[in-house]
N, C-alpha and C positions, 0 to 999 in steps of 0.2 A: 676233458669235460669239467675240469675244475674251474672255479670262478663264476659259475652260472648260478642263478637263483633257483631254488626249488620251485617247480611250477605250482605246486599246491599252496605253498606259503606265499608266493607272489600273488596268486589270485585272491587268497584270503586277505592280504593287505589291501589290494585294490578294491576289493568288495567292501571292506570296512570303510575305506576312504570315501567310496561312493555313498555309503549310508550316512556318513557324517555330512556330506555335501547336501544330500537330499533333505536332511533334517534342517540344515541352515536355510534352505530355500522354502521351508514351510510346506513341504509336501505332506508331512504327517505320517508317512509310511516308509518302511525300510526298503532297501533295494531288493527286488525279487527277480528271479530268472524268468525269461519269457516262457510261454507255454510250449510244451513239447520238449524241453531240455531235460535230460535224465537227471535223476536226483544225485547220482554220484559223479556227474560230469565235472563238478567244480574241484573236488579234492579227493574223490573216492574212485577215480578211474584207474583201472589196472592195465597191464600190458596187453596188447592185442593178442599175443601168442597164448596167453594163459586165460584170458577172459574174452571170448568172442563177442559178448554183449557190449563191450566198450565201443565197438565200432558202429553200433546202431545209431541212427539219427532220429528215430522216433519209436515210441512204444508199440505202434501198430504196423511196423515194417514187416514185410513178408520174409520168409526164410531165404528166398532167392536173393533178395536185396541184401540181407545180412551176410550171406555167403560171399556175394560179390564184394561187399565192403571189406570183409575180412581178408579176402584174397588180395585186394589192393594194398591193405595195410600191412600184409605179411610179405609183400613182394619187394623187389629191389627199388621200385619207383615210389614206395610209400613216403619216404622222407621228402623227396622232391615234390610229390603231389601235395603233401601237407604244408610244406613251405610256401608253395604257390597259393594254396588256400588261405594261409595266414596273411600273405601279402594282400590278397583281395579284401580280407576283413580290415586290415590296417588302412587300406585306401578308402574303404567305405566310411570308417570312423573319421578319417581326416576330411572327407568330403562333407559329411554331416556337421562336423565341427566348423568348417568354413561357412556352411549355410547358417549355423547358429550365430557366428560372429557377424555376418552381414545383416542378419535379421535383428540382432541386438543393436547394431549401429543405426539401422533405420528406425527402430523403436525409440532409441535414445534421442536421435535427432528430432523425431516427431514430438517426443515429450518435452524436450528443451524448447522447441519452437512454440509448443502450446503454452508452456509456462511463460515464455517471453511475451507472447500475445496477450495472455491474461494480465500480466503485469503492466504492459503498456495501456491496455484497455482500461484497467482499473485506475491507472493514473489519470487518464482523460475523463473517466466518469466523475471523479471527485473535483474536477475543475468547475469554476463558477459558470462557465458558458454551457455546461452540460445540463440536461434535464435532471431534476432531483425528485425527491419524494418516493412514492411507492415504486416508480419505474427504476430509480437508481438502486433501491433495495433489491428488487427482483434481478436487475442486471448484475449486482454484486453477488447475489446467491448463485446466479448462473456461472459467473467467473470462478467462484469458489468450487463449484461442481467440476468445472473443467480443470481447475488446478489439481483437484484430487485425482481426476482421471490421468492427468500428466504424472502425478506421483505413482499411480499404479503402473503406468507405462515405464517409468524409470526403474521400478522394482522388477518388472518383467524383463527389461533389458539387462539388469544386473544379474538376474537368475540365468538368462541365456548366456551371458558372458562366463559365469561360473561353469555352466555345462560345457561350453567350448573349451575352457581350461582343463576340465576333467577328461574330456575326450582326447585332447591333445596329449595329456599326460599318459592316458591309457595307450594311445597309439605309439607314443615314444617308448614306453616300456615294452610293448609287444614287438616293436621293430628292433629294439636293442637285443631282446632275447632271440628273435628270429635270426639275427646275424650270428649270435653265438651258436645256436643249434645248427645253423647252416654250415658253420665251420666244423663243429664237433660231431655233428650227425653225418655229414657227408664224408668226413675224413676216413672213418672205418670202411665205408663202402669203396672209397677210392683205393685204400690200402689193399683190400681184398681183391679188387680188380687188378692192381699191379702185381700182387703175388700170383694171381691166376695166370696173368700174361707171362710172368717169368717161368712159371711151372710149364706152361705150354711150349715156351721156347726151349726149356731144358728137355722136355720130352721129345721135341723135334730133333735136337742134337743127339739125344740118346738113341733114337730110332735110326738116325743116319749112321752113327758109329756101329751100331749092331748090324746093320745091313752090310756095311763095308767089311766088318769082321767076318760076316758070313761068307762073303765072296772070297776073302783071303783064305779062309779055312777050307773052302771047296776048290780053290785053285782057279777060280774064274777071274781072269785078268783083263777081260775085254772092256771093262768100264773103269779101269784104273787110270788115273791121270799121270802126267809126266813128272809131277812134283815129287814123286816118291823117289826119283833117281837123282835129285840134286846133290845129296850128300854122299853119294856113292852107292854102290849096289849093296842091297841087303839080301840076306837069304830069306826065303819064304817063311822059315821058322821065326826068324827075328821080326819080320813084318807082322806076322800073325800074333806074336807075343805083344808087340806094341799096341796093336788094335784091341787086344783083349784088355790090356790095362786101361785104355781109354774108355772102352765100353763099360768096364766096371766102375770107373770114376763117374761117368755120365749117369750110370744107374743109381749110384749113391746120391748124386746131386738131384736127380729127378725125384727119388724117393723122399729126400728131405724137403723139397719144395711142395710136394704133395701133402706131406704131413703138416707143414706150416699153413698151407692153404686150408686144409681141413680144420685146423685149430682156429684160425682167424675167422673162417666162415661160420663155424659153430658159435664163436663169441659174438659175431655180428648178428646172427639169426636169433640167438637165445637171449642176449642181453642188450647189446648196443642199439640195434635197430628198434626193438620194442620200447626201450626207454626214450629214445629220441622221438619216436612217433607219438608216444604218450604225452611227452612234454609239449610238443608242437600242437597236439590235439587239444590239450588244456589251454594253451595260449589262444587257439582259435575260438574255443568256447568262451573263454574269458572276454576276449575282444567282442565277440558277437553279443554276449550277455550285457556287457557294458553299453554297447551301442543301442541294444534294444531298451535297456533301462533309461538311457537318456532320451530316447524317442518317446517313451511312456511319460517321462517327466515333462517333455516339451508339450505333449498333448494336455497333460494336467495343468501346466502353467497357462496355456491358452484358455482353457476353461476358466481358470481362476481369474485371468485378466478380464474376460468378458463378463463374468459374474460380478467382479468388483466394480467395473464400469456401470453395469446395470444397477447395482445397489447405490452407486453415487447418483445416478439419474433418478431412480425411484427407490428410495430406501424403504426397508420394512418398518412398519409401525409397531411399536410396543403397546402392550395392553395398559401399561401404567401411564395415566394421563398427567401425572404430576411432573414428570420429566419433560424437559424441552426437547422435542424431536426435530431433526432437520427436515426441511421442506424438500419435496421432490422438485424436479425441473418444471414439471407441469403445474404444480401448486405455486411455485415462485412466479411463473409467467401469468397464471390466473389471478394473482394478487394485485396486479397492476390496476390502479384506479386513476384514470386520467382526469376525471372531474375533481377528485380530491387533490391531485397534484396541482391542477390549475388554481383551485381555491387557496391552497397553502401558499402558492407562489404569489398570488395577489394579496393575501393577508400579510405576507412578509413585507410588501411595499406599502402597507397602510401607514407606517410611521413616516414615510416620505411624502405623503399627500400634503400639498401646501395648504396653509390656513385659508379659510373662507373669508374673504374680505367683503362679503355682502354684495348687494346689487350695485352696479355702476350708476352713479348719479352725477348729474351735471352741476358743477359748482362755479358760479359766476365769480370772477375775480373782483375783489372790492374796488379796484381802481375804476372799473366800468360801471359801478353802481354808486353814484354820488349820494350824499346824505339828504334826507328829506327834512327840509326846514319848516314846512307848514305845521307839523304837529307841535313844534316848539313855539312858534309864533301864535298859534291858535290852540291853546290848551282846552281840554274838555273839562268843564267845571261842573257839569251836571251830576257826575258821579255814577251815571249809568254805564259808562264805558271807561276803559283805561287805555292809556297809550302804551305802545311797546316800550321796552327798556331803551334808554337813551333819548326818548322822545316824550317822556311823561312831563306833565305841567308842574309848575312850581306850587301853586296854591293847594291843590288837594293833598299833596304829600306833606306839606308843612303843618297842617292842622292836627292830624291824629298823633303826631309824635313830638309836638312842640314842647310838651312838658317833660319829655324824657331826654332831651339833649343835655349834655354836660360840657365842661371845659376841655375834656379830653379829645374833642372832635374839632379843635381849631386848626389842626394841621391840614394842609391842602392835600386832599386825596384826588388825584387827577384821573384815576381809573374808576369808572362807574361800577361799583361792586354789586349792584343789584341788577346788572344786565345779564342775568342767566349765568351760563358756564362758558363764556367765550374765552379763547386763548389769551386775549388781551387782559382779561381779568386776572389771569395768573401772573402776569408780569407787573400789574399795577402795584401790589405791595412792595415788590422789589424796587420798582421805580421810586416809591415813597421812601424806602430805607436808604437807598443809595444817593438820592438827591433830595434831601429834606428842604432845600431852599427853593425848589422849583415851584413856580406859581402858575395857577391855571390861567388860561387865556380868557378873554372877554366872552367868547362864545361858549366856553365850557363852564363858566362860573355858576350859572343857575343850576345846571345839573349836579355839580359837585355840592352846592349848598343843599340841594334836596337830598342828596345821598348822605349828608351829615345828619339828617334827621332820623336815620335808621338807628335801631338799638345797637349797643356795643356788641352784644352776642351775635347779632346778625352779621355785622361787619367782620367779626373775627371768624365765624364759621364759614362765611362765604370766602374769605381770604384764604383761610387754611385749606379749604377744599380746592380752590382754584390752583394753588401752588402744588399741593400734593397730587391732586387728580391729574394735573397736566403732565407731571413727570412719570406717572405710573400707568396711564391708560394706553392701550395699544393703538396702532394706527387705524384699526377698524372703526373705533369710536370717533376718532378725529375726522375720518372720511364722511361719517354720517352727520356731523355737525353742519349747521347752516352758516354761511359767511356773514350773517346779519350784523354781528358785533363789529365787523371791520368795515362797515359801510360809512362810518363817520371818522375818517382819519383826522379831520380838522378838530375833533373834540379834544385831542390831546395837546393842543396848542403847540408850544415850542418843542414838546417831547414827541410830537407826532412822527417826524422822520426817524427818530431814534428807535421807535417801537414799530416801525412799518415793516421790518423784515420778518418778525416771528409769524404773522399770519400767513405770509406766502410760504414760509418753510413748513408750517403745519399742514397746509392744504395740499402741498405737492409732494412732500417727502416724508410724511408721517411725523411722529413726535420727535422733538429735538433731542439730541444726545446730551448727556450730562456734561461732556467735555466742552460743549459749545455754549453753555450757559454761564453767565457772569456770576451767578449766585451759588455755584455748585459747592464752594468751600463752606458756606454758612448754612445751607439747607441740607436736609437728609439726602443721602444718595439714592435710596430706594424706599418707598413706602408701600405697604400692602394696599391693594385696591379696596375701595369702599364696599361695605356690605350692601346687599340689595335694600333699597329704600332709604339709605342714609345720604341722600343728596342734599343740596342746600336747603330745600324746602323742609326736609325732616329736621335739620338743625335749627331752622328758624322756628319750627313748631315747638321743639323741645325748649327753646329759650323763653317761651312765653310771649314773645312779641308777635306782631302781625305784619307780614310783608305788605306794604301798601301797594306794591306792584301787582299783587295777586288778589286784591279786594274785589275789583270789578272786572269780570271777564270781558275782553274786548269783542266788539262785533264789527268793527270797521275792517277794511281791507288791510290797513297798516298794522293790524294786531296779529297778523300771522307769524311774525318773527318771535314774539314771546312764547307762543304755543310750541313752536319748533324748538326753541331753546329749552323750555321746560321738559320736553321729551328727550332731549339729548342725553341727560344722565342715565335715563332708563335704557337707552340704546347701548351705552357703554357698559352698563352693568350686566345686560343680558348676553352680550358677546363674550365668548370664552376667552380667557387670557392666553396669550401666546405661550406655547410649550417651550420654554427656555431651559435647557439642561444645565443644572448647576455645575456638575463635574463630569463631563463626558469622558469615557474611557476608550471606546472604539474609534478608530480613525485619528487618534492623537499620537503625535511623535513621542517616542519613549523618553527623550530628553525633557520634553515639556511635562510629561506625567511625573517624572522624577522631581522636577523643580516644584511642581504643584503639590504632590502628595508626600514627597520625601521618602518614597519606597523604591528601592533599587529594582525589585521584582514587582510588577503591577499586581494588585490584589486579585484581579481576575485570573491571572496565570497561577498565582499561589493557590487559589481555591480549586481551580480545575485539576492541578497536579495532586492536591490533597485528596480530591474525590476519586481520581483514578487509582492512586496508591491504596486507598482503602477498599474500593469496591470493584475495580476493573482490571487488576493485574492478571487474574485467571480467566477473563472473558475472552473467548475465541474471536479473533478479528478486531481486537480493540484498536482504535484509531482508523480502522479500515471500514467498519460499519458506519452507516449514516444514522444520525439521531433524528428526532422529530424536529422538523423545521419550525413548527409553531412553538415548541418548548425553547429552542435556541433563540428565537426572536424575543420571547418573554424574558429569558435570562439576560439577553443583551440590553433590553430596555431597563431592567432593574439595575444592572451594573452602571449604565449610563446615567441613571438617576442618582443613585447613592451606592457606591461600591462598598461602603462600610455598614450597610444595612445588616442587622442580625439575621434577617431572613435569608441572606446569602452565605450562611455558614454551611459549606458543603460537607462538613462532617456528618450532618444530618441528611440522609437521602431524600427526605421530603423536600428539601430546598431545591433539588434539581429533578423533581418529579419521578424519582426512582429510575432514571434513565441515564446510565453512564455514557451512552453514545451521544446524548445531547450535550454532555459536558465536553467530550472530546471535540464535537463539532463546534462548540462555542470557543474552545481554545484555538482551533485551527482558523476560525473566522476572525478572531482577534489578530492573529499574525498576518492573515491575508489583508486586513483592513489597515495595517500600518502604512502611513505615507511613505516611509522609508523602511525596507525590509529589515528583519532582525540582524542579518549579516551585512546590511547596508549596500546600496548600489555603488558606493565609492570603492568597496573592496571586491565587487562582483568579478571583474576581470582577473584580479589577482588570485581569487579563489579558483576560478576555472583553470588558470594556468598551473596552479599548484596541484590540482587534481590530475593533470595530465602526466605527472611524473610516474614512471614505471616502478621505481623503487619505493617500497612501502614506507621505509624509514624517512626518506627524503620527502615524500608526500606528506607524511604526518608532521614532520618538523616545519615544513613550509606552511601548512594550515595552522599549526600552533602559533607561529609568529604573527600571522594575520589576525588570528583571534585575539591575541594579546594587545593588538593595536585598536581593538574596537572601543567605542565609548563605554563608560562605566555601566550605564543602564543596560546597554545591549549585551555586554559581557556577563553581567550578573544574571540576566534573564536567560541567556544561552546556557550558562552553567547549570542553572536550576532545571531547565528543560532537558539538557543532555543527561544529567544524573537521573532524572525521572525516567527517560527512555531507556537508560541502562537497566533500571529495575524492571521495565517491561520486557527487555530482551532476556533477562534472567529467568523469566517465566515463559519463554518461547515454546517449551514443550506443551504448555497448556493453551496459550493464546495464539500460537502459530505466527508470531510476529518477531522475526529476526531483524538484524540490522538492515538488511537490504530492503525488506518490506517496509520498515519504518522510513528508510531513506527515500523510497519511492513516494511516500505520502508527504514528508516534510521537506523534500528537496526544493520544489518551486515555492512552497509556503514560506520557508525561511530565507530564501535567496531572491525571491521575486522573479519575474519573467521580463525579458527584453523582447519586444515584438520583432526586432530585426534578427536576433540570434536565439530566440526561444527554443526552436526545434533542435538546433545543433548543440545548445548548451544543456538540454534536458538530461542527457546521460551523464554529463560531467557534474551537474548539480547533485544527482543521486550519488555519484562517487564521492563528492565532498562530504555530504551528510553521513554516508556509510563509513568513511574513514574516521570522521569525528566520533561516531558512536562506537566503533571498534576500539578506539584509543581514548576512551572517556577518562580513565584514571591516569593516563599519561599527559593529557592536556589540562584537566581540572583536578584539583585536590578535593578530597572528601572530608570536609571539616564542618 
């Protein structure tokens, strides 16, 4: 019986082991024996022969049952019966352990499937084609709740796995000790049985010799066999003496076997059998207690799982209103505001609304409207009416300004400067500068002579306005002008064909581009639009002169042209100028941004990273939560207007409306709007192939080589973003954003999507970003 563990110490060790395991699984209680187990059953049980109470199975058992139990435990079948009972306990423990293993596998598979579903759904929620706003926030909260339920399931599966291991260890210990006690407990019983059989055989021989000796002594030879005469005849005395010696030897042998049997049986009954029965009894109790304890823990863990899932779906509310409390599933779903989502979506498209070009008007081509000669041949001399520009008479205009003419007006001015604000008037000064030798034709000379009667200030103001206003006014104002100034192509004389193209260009295609004008090198490239009221008339009033074209309002039908021309500047001034972005940031290639701004990392990326580093590293679900779409659009417009605006200093949370999620949304929007993704479409296939390597080192080195071949702006921006995301990962215990979660968000954002292979490449894109994030300091240096 050497080499066996003490039953009491073995049970104590297993009991302590179970207590440690129960504590690690957050039961909060130590291992307890099931109800009805005697207090001394674990380590205080005594031998059945000396303590009859040890065989009781319950405190309320009757005396009859106790006596029957004691009789069985004291009999020869006690060890065999207890060994069989221990075998049943071991089988029950193994069966329950197998159940726990399968239950754990099912729960783990369910939890992993739920987490995968949440991850895939979360990825699709943040795509541009998905509905955003309050619906996306509620959807995200619902996925977070399911993710936590999956975590509870994984913890439950892990606890069941530990319970399975504990039960299998307990069953293995019990089975190993059962084999030992089966050998050492049944061996004395077998030895006693063998001694008893030898004693009975010796007694039978002893009885046979005694009977034969009795016949030889009495002279009865009827039952003697013939073997007695093989060696020759013996006398009766000799034969009797031989039988006597045999009988005496058989008697001594029989007496010795009886004494040995008595000693062995006494040892078996008094010590060996009770000790074996007690040890096996303790093993049975230990196994049954461990099995009951694991079943109690299983019930407790089921309650804990259901309670945890219930608290995830509907968390308890704290009395402290200052702390941010998680929303329940019902509250998250109830927070969906479809009207607000629709309004925010439409507001986001406000910047894409095309400019209002006004009402569509019919503009007759000047070719189809020949010049009206009667007003020139028959001027109005009464002074009660005035002719339209280009048709005014000679005499009324020459009288009021005759004394103001000087020698500076002798150069031929072929363009009628007093004809309102026609596009031809804008080109007339340029015509005069570039062709000083041009002479007016015979038909134009009276009008040019009358134009020379205007004051110098009027000609200069009118000329300056025509040149500057023509280059700076939007197409809306040009569409509202009347084509009256172009109805006299013959008034330009020889220069008419040369200046015939600009009117057609202005009326059909909007204002001319600077690159198409012959005077772009001498004139200003861009001038600010005139202030309201500063048209040619205002300049003429300030100069002190009187425009003779506006002295007498016309009443004839031909006077409609001047009235339309005089209203043209007001129309241009009231129409809003076109919103032309000076330095757009969103939707611009990184290389062009670098060439224009000289920044390797765009300012919007730098400011967003700075804001998240300062205010968002500890925020749960950073980069996964959706910000306010209205705030994101406001910040986007501000960056597109002037990225160096001091109001865009994100070190001040007022700059981003105290909403870090809007900053992360702005950063992701910037990368999504890039014409070429950050990792470039050129390297997209190579990155996918590199991600398919099974070996981590080979995959990392392959991606490292591709990253090193990126353009400089892309490499610098990727490095800054990766180092920032590494800092986010370092706070994963607080923000719950590990490398995989970040890779799910930034995979399609940084690599782009191919409509043909977008579904198959989605998982490999996540693998690429996950590998880069996990090997941040192997790929990029921190300087």
